[in-house]
N, CA, C and O of each residue as an XYZ file, in Angstrom:
680
protein
N      22.079     11.324     10.802
C      21.439     11.479     10.410
C      20.225     11.015     10.838
O      19.891     10.025     10.187
N      19.202     11.428     11.917
C      18.009     10.768     12.458
C      16.944     10.469     11.963
O      16.614     11.403     11.232
N      16.102      9.572     11.943
C      14.916      9.109     11.212
C      13.848      9.557     10.375
O      13.250      9.175      9.370
N      13.834     11.075     11.646
C      12.659     11.888     11.508
C      13.581     13.029     10.767
O      12.958     13.686      9.932
N      14.415     13.234     10.872
C      15.159     13.833      9.206
C      15.139     13.305      7.903
O      15.183     14.173      7.031
N      15.087     12.172      7.520
C      15.319     11.743      7.124
C      14.272     11.402      5.845
O      14.388     11.341      4.621
N      13.029     11.186      6.962
C      11.613     11.016      6.253
C      11.061     12.234      6.008
O       9.901     12.432      5.646
N      12.105     13.241      6.257
C      11.827     15.255      5.917
C      12.156     15.091      4.444
O      11.386     15.129      3.484
N      13.805     14.852      4.484
C      13.837     14.589      3.444
C      13.834     14.064      2.348
O      14.413     14.294      1.287
N      12.799     12.988      2.854
C      12.141     11.464      1.834
C      10.854     12.672      1.116
O      10.672     12.630     -0.101
N      10.304     13.358      1.701
C       9.494     14.165      1.663
C       9.523     15.504      0.573
O       8.776     15.766     -0.369
N      10.552     16.130      1.046
C      10.828     17.354      0.019
C      10.924     16.574     -1.013
O       9.856     16.568     -1.625
N      12.090     15.600     -1.711
C      12.045     14.608     -2.425
C      10.635     14.024     -3.547
O      10.556     13.828     -4.760
N       9.990     13.941     -2.775
C       8.664     13.470     -3.050
C       7.862     14.468     -3.697
O       7.149     13.965     -4.565
N       7.663     16.375     -3.507
C       6.624     16.575     -2.897
C       7.130     17.590     -4.602
O       6.396     18.214     -5.368
N       8.809     17.330     -4.659
C       9.953     18.063     -5.753
C       9.123     16.892     -6.734
O       8.208     17.393     -7.387
N       9.388     14.919     -6.983
C       8.314     14.675     -7.633
C       7.334     14.748     -8.442
O       7.183     14.513     -9.641
N       6.501     15.213     -7.367
C       4.718     15.205     -7.535
C       4.943     17.017     -8.364
O       4.814     17.151     -9.581
N       5.091     17.549     -7.951
C       5.399     19.093     -8.240
C       5.352     19.365    -10.225
O       4.886     20.185    -11.017
N       6.533     17.493    -10.270
C       7.099     18.321    -11.830
C       6.165     17.468    -12.106
O       7.110     16.771    -12.476
N       5.102     16.725    -12.326
C       3.860     16.528    -13.318
C       2.966     16.357    -12.708
O       2.640     15.173    -12.619
N       2.069     17.400    -11.951
C       0.941     17.287    -11.549
C      -0.185     16.882    -11.992
O      -1.024     17.496    -11.333
N      -0.635     16.297    -12.627
C      -1.399     15.526    -13.551
C      -2.100     14.249    -13.040
O      -2.792     13.632    -13.850
N      -1.981     13.760    -11.691
C      -2.922     12.523    -11.613
C      -3.290     13.038    -10.472
O      -2.690     12.678     -9.460
N      -4.424     14.053    -10.376
C      -6.093     14.765     -9.104
C      -6.776     15.361     -9.915
O      -6.237     16.351    -10.410
N      -8.264     15.008    -10.398
C      -9.350     15.374    -10.944
C      -9.445     16.347     -9.669
O      -9.068     15.741     -8.666
N      -9.855     17.743     -9.385
C     -10.109     18.638     -7.761
C     -11.813     18.824     -8.991
O     -11.934     19.413    -10.065
N     -12.771     18.070     -8.212
C     -13.727     19.186     -8.752
C     -14.712     19.795     -9.052
O     -15.709     19.550     -8.373
N     -14.846     20.882    -10.240
C     -15.341     22.151     -9.759
C     -13.930     23.255    -10.019
O     -14.009     24.483     -9.997
N     -12.872     22.580    -10.223
C     -11.428     23.197    -10.297
C     -10.635     23.183    -11.123
O      -9.572     22.686    -10.755
N     -10.676     23.608    -12.386
C      -9.518     22.988    -13.269
C      -8.682     24.129    -12.862
O      -9.025     25.158    -12.280
N      -7.584     23.777    -13.252
C      -6.118     23.932    -13.204
C      -5.581     24.897    -12.064
O      -4.770     25.813    -12.204
N      -6.297     24.429    -10.761
C      -5.973     25.309     -9.615
C      -4.950     23.928     -8.574
O      -5.281     22.787     -8.253
N      -3.500     24.817     -8.278
C      -2.954     23.971     -7.475
C      -3.334     22.674     -6.660
O      -4.477     22.857     -6.242
N      -3.035     21.889     -6.403
C      -2.388     20.976     -5.221
C      -1.209     20.417     -4.612
O      -0.131     20.921     -4.928
N      -1.226     19.574     -3.888
C      -0.028     19.079     -3.307
C      -0.081     18.326     -2.597
O      -1.183     18.677     -2.175
N       0.340     16.825     -1.532
C      -0.082     16.167     -1.526
C       0.214     16.107     -0.108
O       1.297     16.513      0.313
N      -1.124     15.388      1.037
C      -0.299     16.705      2.305
C       0.684     14.566      2.837
O       0.438     13.371      2.673
N       1.822     15.524      3.513
C       2.720     15.160      4.102
C       2.343     13.918      5.192
O       2.809     12.783      5.289
N       1.453     14.519      5.854
C       1.070     13.613      7.045
C       0.386     11.930      7.013
O       0.108     11.172      7.943
N       0.264     11.756      5.442
C      -0.566     10.780      5.189
C      -0.561     10.002      3.907
O      -1.131      8.998      3.481
N       0.417     10.974      3.414
C       0.495      9.910      2.067
C       0.634      9.350      1.141
O       1.398      8.487      0.707
N      -0.730     10.268      0.607
C      -1.702      8.934     -0.464
C      -1.079      8.594     -1.550
O      -0.171      9.186     -2.135
N      -1.723      7.390     -1.855
C      -1.247      7.365     -2.980
C      -2.486      6.830     -3.701
O      -3.536      6.570     -3.114
N      -2.223      6.635     -5.454
C      -3.573      5.896     -6.390
C      -3.950      4.952     -5.743
O      -3.327      4.021     -5.232
N      -5.255      5.266     -5.776
C      -6.067      3.997     -5.364
C      -6.641      4.477     -3.698
O      -7.833      4.345     -3.420
N      -5.884      4.898     -2.924
C      -6.427      5.411     -1.591
C      -7.605      6.389     -1.819
O      -7.431      7.438     -2.440
N      -8.841      6.021     -1.293
C      -9.526      7.216     -0.893
C      -9.150      8.163     -0.724
O      -8.304      8.100      0.168
N      -9.343      9.603     -1.263
C      -8.754     10.848     -1.255
C     -10.010     12.273     -1.064
O     -11.207     12.244     -1.347
N      -9.494     12.999     -0.703
C      -9.788     14.091     -0.326
C      -9.316     15.183     -0.414
O      -8.297     15.048      0.264
N      -9.319     16.854     -1.000
C      -8.900     18.103     -0.831
C      -9.276     19.119      0.145
O     -10.323     19.757      0.032
N      -8.526     19.269      1.010
C      -8.848     20.507      2.058
C      -8.056     22.354      1.047
O      -6.987     22.869      0.719
N      -8.915     22.493      1.022
C      -7.830     23.836      0.378
C      -7.610     24.677      1.231
O      -8.374     24.765      2.192
N      -6.374     25.617      1.086
C      -5.095     26.065      2.484
C      -5.698     27.872      1.983
O      -6.349     28.384      1.072
N      -5.320     28.102      2.648
C      -5.559     29.849      3.053
C      -4.318     30.097      1.834
O      -4.106     31.284      1.587
N      -3.663     29.296      1.222
C      -3.380     30.080      0.328
C      -3.923     29.946     -1.192
O      -3.439     30.408     -2.225
N      -5.112     29.150     -0.990
C      -5.515     28.659     -2.191
C      -5.036     27.462     -2.988
O      -4.932     27.316     -4.206
N      -4.822     26.798     -2.169
C      -3.850     24.881     -2.318
C      -4.467     24.555     -2.422
O      -5.498     25.182     -2.181
N      -4.527     23.316     -2.860
C      -5.563     21.843     -2.652
C      -4.474     20.438     -2.070
O      -3.980     19.532     -2.740
N      -4.373     20.712     -0.603
C      -3.441     20.009     -0.384
C      -4.424     18.584     -0.073
O      -5.149     18.578      0.921
N      -4.361     17.018     -1.307
C      -4.750     15.901     -1.004
C      -4.405     14.732     -0.201
O      -3.320     14.168     -0.344
N      -5.398     14.298      0.744
C      -5.125     13.906      2.167
C      -5.863     12.038      1.797
O      -6.504     11.685      0.807
N      -5.556     11.429      2.679
C      -6.267      9.724      2.576
C      -7.777     10.469      2.843
O      -7.508     11.669      2.795
N      -8.422     10.406      2.957
C      -9.836     10.267      3.860
C     -10.156     10.079      5.062
O     -10.850     10.764      5.813
N      -9.478      8.861      5.262
C      -9.088      8.336      6.755
C      -7.878      9.221      7.281
O      -7.488      8.796      8.369
N      -7.212     10.259      6.855
C      -6.322     10.517      7.686
C      -6.926     11.497      9.073
O      -8.063     11.967      9.120
N      -5.941     11.648     10.072
C      -6.751     12.240     11.386
C      -7.222     13.793     11.004
O      -8.421     14.059     11.081
N      -6.336     14.745     10.620
C      -5.957     15.986     10.485
C      -7.551     16.512      9.081
O      -8.191     17.563      9.104
N      -7.714     15.362      8.096
C      -9.757     15.350      7.777
C     -10.367     14.827      8.739
O     -11.565     15.110      8.706
N     -10.093     14.227      9.532
C     -11.506     13.792     10.386
C     -12.077     14.947     11.495
O     -13.195     15.051     11.999
N     -10.730     15.855     11.685
C     -10.799     17.064     12.535
C     -12.024     18.020     12.219
O     -11.993     18.743     11.223
N     -13.097     18.009     13.082
C     -14.484     18.634     13.442
C     -14.447     20.432     12.938
O     -15.237     21.131     12.304
N     -12.949     20.724     13.667
C     -13.159     22.157     12.851
C     -12.768     22.506     10.830
O     -12.579     23.529     10.174
N     -12.805     21.236     10.553
C     -12.031     21.621      8.522
C     -13.711     20.884      8.822
O     -14.680     21.640      8.757
N     -13.841     19.941      9.024
C     -15.096     19.487      8.198
C     -16.158     20.306      8.467
O     -17.041     20.101      7.634
N     -16.494     21.236      9.351
C     -17.101     22.293      9.492
C     -17.371     23.548      8.730
O     -18.382     24.248      8.676
N     -15.694     23.697      7.902
C     -15.530     25.001      8.185
C     -15.459     25.214      6.198
O     -15.222     26.224      5.536
N     -15.808     23.657      5.716
C     -16.821     24.301      4.395
C     -15.156     24.069      3.251
O     -15.165     24.023      2.021
N     -13.924     23.963      4.149
C     -12.913     23.892      2.856
C     -11.996     22.187      2.229
O     -10.907     21.712      1.910
N     -13.656     21.846      2.425
C     -12.908     19.970      1.820
C     -13.607     20.111      0.742
O     -14.786     20.408      0.935
N     -13.051     19.921     -1.016
C     -13.169     19.313     -2.387
C     -13.353     18.212     -2.598
O     -12.402     17.590     -2.124
N     -13.904     17.695     -2.959
C     -13.949     16.646     -3.892
C     -12.953     16.010     -4.811
O     -12.969     16.600     -5.891
N     -12.030     14.954     -4.782
C     -11.078     14.526     -5.791
C     -10.597     13.211     -6.042
O     -10.314     12.418     -5.144
N     -10.494     12.951     -7.386
C     -10.521     11.624     -7.267
C      -8.869     11.657     -7.963
O      -8.278     12.690     -8.275
N      -8.334     10.260     -8.101
C      -7.520      9.818     -9.376
C      -7.418      9.670    -10.871
O      -7.851      8.619    -11.345
N      -6.880     10.620    -11.721
C      -7.070     10.243    -12.766
C      -6.894      8.680    -13.241
O      -5.865      8.091    -12.912
N      -7.711      8.137    -13.870
C      -7.127      6.994    -14.600
C      -5.765      6.078    -14.247
O      -5.628      5.011    -13.648
N      -4.712      7.104    -14.974
C      -3.361      6.244    -15.101
C      -2.248      7.825    -14.826
O      -1.661      8.572    -15.609
N      -2.351      7.791    -13.651
C      -1.232      8.311    -13.522
C      -0.248      7.704    -13.881
O      -0.180      6.475    -13.923
N       0.962      8.759    -14.297
C       2.547      8.101    -13.999
C       3.428      8.324    -13.316
O       4.598      8.126    -13.643
N       3.097      8.733    -12.337
C       4.229      9.372    -11.132
C       3.547      8.011     -9.898
O       2.477      7.487     -9.588
N       5.053      7.956     -9.535
C       5.778      7.550     -8.421
C       4.719      8.037     -7.160
O       3.693      8.677     -7.389
N       5.099      7.670     -5.957
C       4.898      8.312     -4.762
C       5.613      7.460     -3.547
O       5.967      6.283     -3.615
N       5.721      8.236     -2.557
C       6.786      7.163     -1.738
C       5.854      6.846     -0.770
O       5.192      7.798     -0.354
N       5.595      5.588     -0.233
C       5.086      4.782      0.796
C       6.088      4.087      2.199
O       7.250      3.735      2.000
N       5.813      4.039      2.773
C       6.626      3.698      4.360
C       5.661      2.552      4.783
O       4.532      2.063      4.823
N       6.802      2.514      5.027
C       6.504      0.585      5.208
C       6.941      0.452      6.640
O       8.130      0.714      6.821
N       6.042      0.002      8.003
C       7.020     -0.272      9.130
C       6.880     -2.614      9.377
O       5.918     -3.377      9.449
N       8.231     -2.801      9.408
C       8.221     -4.204      9.394
C       8.774     -4.787     10.641
O       9.886     -4.477     11.069
N       7.628     -6.017     11.476
C       8.071     -6.339     12.548
C       8.467     -8.012     12.098
O       7.841     -8.758     11.345
N       9.580     -8.237     12.768
C       9.904     -9.874     12.839
C      10.761    -10.660     13.736
O      11.153    -10.218     14.816
N      11.110    -12.067     13.195
C      12.483    -12.134     13.988
C      13.694    -11.875     13.626
O      13.944    -11.815     12.422
N      14.805    -11.645     14.685
C      15.624    -10.928     13.750
C      16.928    -12.306     13.174
O      17.706    -12.612     14.077
N      17.054    -12.741     12.390
C      17.637    -13.941     11.490
C      19.126    -13.499     10.418
O      19.062    -12.481      9.729
N      20.113    -14.189     10.405
C      21.034    -13.660      9.591
C      20.306    -13.696      8.243
O      20.637    -14.688      7.593
N      19.724    -13.184      7.845
C      19.870    -12.740      5.749
C      18.760    -11.885      5.995
O      18.324    -11.524      4.902
N      17.984    -11.307      7.104
C      16.451    -10.937      7.065
C      16.761     -9.764      6.007
O      16.616    -10.177      4.856
N      17.093     -8.602      6.072
C      17.668     -7.436      5.482
C      17.917     -8.307      3.984
O      16.884     -8.098      3.348
N      18.512     -8.877      3.446
C      18.840     -9.493      2.019
C      17.309     -9.817      1.891
O      16.531     -9.054      1.320
N      16.928    -11.028      2.475
C      15.196    -11.861      2.370
C      14.113    -10.221      1.739
O      13.396    -10.187      0.739
N      14.341     -9.211      2.620
C      13.210     -8.304      2.460
C      13.538     -6.959      1.380
O      12.679     -6.100      1.180
N      15.241     -6.906      0.566
C      15.591     -6.111     -0.426
C      14.830     -7.417     -1.520
O      13.995     -7.189     -2.395
N      15.180     -8.245     -1.295
C      15.138     -9.216     -2.973
C      14.039     -9.404     -3.211
O      13.771     -9.889     -4.310
N      12.562     -8.970     -1.907
C      11.058     -9.428     -1.761
C      10.928     -7.943     -2.823
O      10.688     -7.918     -4.031
N      11.117     -7.074     -2.121
C      10.740     -5.716     -2.624
C      10.781     -5.164     -3.971
O      10.039     -4.321     -4.476
N      12.294     -6.107     -4.725
C      13.193     -5.857     -6.021
C      12.275     -6.710     -6.530
O      11.575     -5.718     -6.733
N      11.661     -7.528     -6.899
C      10.704     -8.475     -7.449
C       9.337     -8.153     -7.527
O       8.652     -8.458     -8.504
N       8.952     -7.614     -6.648
C       7.519     -6.571     -6.883
C       7.853     -4.907     -8.404
O       7.081     -4.120     -8.953
N       9.589     -5.171     -8.490
C       9.421     -4.259     -9.441
C      10.135     -2.891     -8.528
O      11.044     -2.320     -9.130
N       9.778     -2.339     -7.127
C       9.416     -1.397     -6.404
C      10.898     -0.084     -5.596
O      11.426     -0.124     -4.484
N      11.073      0.704     -6.530
C      12.552      1.471     -6.150
C      12.466      1.769     -4.641
O      11.501      2.348     -4.143
N      13.705      1.271     -3.833
C      14.227      1.291     -2.388
C      14.519      3.098     -1.937
O      15.443      3.723     -2.457
N      13.806      3.574     -1.167
C      14.427      4.556     -1.150
C      14.922      4.803      0.211
O      15.609      5.809      0.391
N      14.683      4.083      1.112
C      15.388      3.674      2.217
C      14.977      2.317      3.044
O      13.868      1.786      3.108
N      16.149      1.940      3.627
C      15.570      0.749      4.766
C      16.531      0.936      5.536
O      17.749      1.029      5.386
N      15.474      1.004      6.824
C      16.437      0.760      7.838
C      15.541     -0.940      9.068
O      14.359     -1.265      9.180
N      16.757     -1.526      9.678
C      16.506     -2.445     10.754
C      16.996     -2.805     11.808
O      18.178     -3.128     11.688
N      16.466     -2.913     13.104
C      17.385     -2.474     13.919
C      16.803     -3.636     14.662
O      15.766     -4.154     14.250
N      17.479     -4.124     15.855
C      17.207     -5.958     16.556
C      17.580     -5.332     18.148
O      18.484     -4.563     18.474
N      16.543     -5.961     18.957
C      16.558     -6.086     19.819
C      16.350     -7.584     20.604
O      15.256     -8.112     20.407
N      17.112     -8.159     21.297
C      16.480     -9.311     22.113
C      15.835    -10.413     20.998
O      15.109    -11.267     21.506
N      16.008    -10.475     19.667
C      16.649    -11.799     18.693
C      14.841    -11.177     17.641
O      14.254    -11.741     16.718
N      14.442     -9.520     18.560
C      12.772     -9.152     17.399
C      13.571     -8.311     17.022
O      14.615     -7.983     17.586
N      13.003     -7.791     15.756
C      13.656     -6.567     14.652
C      12.515     -5.928     14.346
O      11.429     -6.457     14.108
N      12.864     -4.392     14.357
C      11.793     -3.494     13.691
C      12.103     -2.920     12.714
O      13.270     -2.590     12.928
N      11.918     -2.690     12.079
C      11.992     -2.580     10.719
C      11.665     -1.255      9.876
O      10.483     -1.503      9.634
N      11.891     -0.090      9.299
C      11.077      0.622      8.238
C      11.503      1.081      6.586
O      12.383      1.848      6.196
N      10.624      0.377      5.918
C      11.087      1.445      4.090
C      10.816      1.759      3.881
O       9.728      1.863      4.447
N      10.949      2.440      2.968
C      10.239      3.906      2.042
C      10.590      3.777      1.170
O      11.701      4.125      0.771
N       9.480      3.051      0.391
C       9.266      3.024     -1.146
C       8.930      4.237     -2.286
O       8.839      5.435     -2.019
N       8.720      3.433     -4.032
C       8.073      4.310     -4.550
C       7.070      3.647     -5.329
O       7.545      2.873     -6.160
N       6.097      3.708     -5.308
C       5.047      2.772     -5.422
C       4.436      3.390     -6.319
O       4.694      4.588     -6.200
N       3.583      3.146     -7.373
C       2.798      3.565     -8.644
C       1.697      3.608     -8.248
O       1.230      4.702     -8.567
N       0.818      2.878     -7.585
C      -0.836      2.837     -6.681
C      -0.590      2.153     -5.519
O       0.471      1.829     -4.984
N      -2.008      1.942     -5.140
C      -2.064      0.965     -3.870
C      -2.376     -0.436     -4.075
O      -2.694     -0.983     -3.019
N      -2.389     -1.295     -5.224
C      -2.454     -2.025     -6.004
C      -1.223     -2.966     -6.030
O      -1.246     -4.191     -6.150
N       0.111     -1.968     -5.863
C       1.650     -2.145     -5.899
C       1.555     -1.872     -4.710
O       2.122     -2.740     -4.047
N       1.059     -0.990     -4.021
C       1.777     -1.335     -2.455
C       1.156     -2.727     -1.950
O       1.837     -3.583     -1.385
N      -0.320     -2.866     -2.238
C      -0.775     -4.199     -1.110
C      -0.247     -5.594     -1.843
O      -0.428     -6.690     -1.312
N       0.489     -5.420     -3.242
C       1.470     -6.627     -3.521
C       2.831     -6.645     -2.418
O       3.177     -7.456     -1.559
N       3.355     -5.456     -2.852
C       4.708     -5.529     -1.721
C       4.454     -5.961     -0.693
O       5.178     -6.897     -0.354
N       3.312     -5.520      0.337
C       3.389     -5.849      1.392
C       3.124     -7.394      1.519
O       3.654     -8.017      2.439
N       2.265     -8.052      0.554
C       1.647     -9.191      0.928
C       3.075    -10.433      0.537
O       3.141    -11.551      1.049
N       4.290     -9.759     -0.664
C       5.219    -10.330     -0.374
C       6.501    -10.407      0.966
O       7.419    -11.113      1.384
N       5.857     -9.280      1.197
C       7.029     -9.358      2.516
C       6.554     -9.995      3.647
O       7.193    -10.358      4.634
N       5.197    -10.112      3.377
C       4.996    -11.056      4.601
C       5.427    -12.346      4.100
O       6.447    -12.699      4.693
N       5.124    -12.993      3.429
C       5.414    -14.263      3.150
C       6.698    -14.582      3.868
O       6.894    -15.619      4.502
N       7.638    -13.499      3.696
C       9.182    -14.249      4.292
C       9.088    -14.470      5.391
O       8.374    -13.806      6.142
N       9.810    -15.489      5.763
C       9.996    -16.289      7.117
C      10.087    -15.724      8.322
O      11.211    -16.071      8.685
N       9.891    -15.449      8.685
C      10.358    -14.693     10.247
C       9.135    -13.014     10.212
O       8.700    -12.201     11.027
N       9.091    -13.145      9.478
C       8.353    -11.869      9.080
C       7.142    -11.842      9.865
O       6.366    -12.697      9.440
N       6.578    -11.062     11.047
C       6.064    -11.244     11.199
C       3.911    -10.009     11.222
O       2.772    -10.162     11.663
N       4.388     -9.405     10.749
C       3.896     -8.401     10.643
C       4.356     -7.200     10.224
O       5.371     -6.748     10.755
N       3.418     -6.185      8.786
C       3.455     -5.258      8.167
C       3.056     -4.707      7.867
O       2.350     -5.044      6.916
N       3.018     -3.212      8.296
C       2.429     -2.488      8.306
C       2.553     -1.041      7.421
O       3.603     -0.413      7.554
N       1.688     -0.595      6.679
C       1.657      1.086      6.670
C       1.552      2.156      7.237
O       0.565      2.385      7.937
N       2.536      3.055      7.067
C       2.444      4.368      8.365
C       2.466      5.338      7.633
O       3.097      5.329      6.577
N       1.581      6.654      8.176
C       2.042      7.867      8.301
C       2.404      8.903      9.107
O       3.037      8.364     10.015
N       2.380      9.739      9.249
C       3.158     10.991     10.349
C       1.670     11.212     10.663
O       1.657     12.212     11.380
N       0.618     10.854     10.516
C      -0.988     11.425     11.027
C      -1.298     11.147     12.459
O      -2.380     11.492     12.935
């Protein structure tokens, strides 16, 4: 399975998780309206978010810094709505991390142990090495942005890890 196919599968699973419990977001002035999380930026609680009303009447929730929200056409369309996170959503959200570092024995184990110590469920992990350097992607389930930030900091402290960054498909 190609990485892009895997990510699409992960997004479908993410959509199924969110659809079962649509109670994490408040849409200003629109009670009971259907919403879904944008697949392009995968927002998690704590991210600054905005909604875009689609042609089908569903509000797509995006991170404010998503390039799809910053499109001039969308900004002028009047389809943007204010949204906010509820105080304590109980859902888990998919988040992707890209990790670069020194290829050494036990790196996969070190990364997975760091993730497990933050009580985070791993959806997928893939590390590829070349010329003594590895590039990896990790897709995890997080509760909110604070959870994600703790995880990133824990991985950054691993000896041999150069960078850890959140990624999206925007």
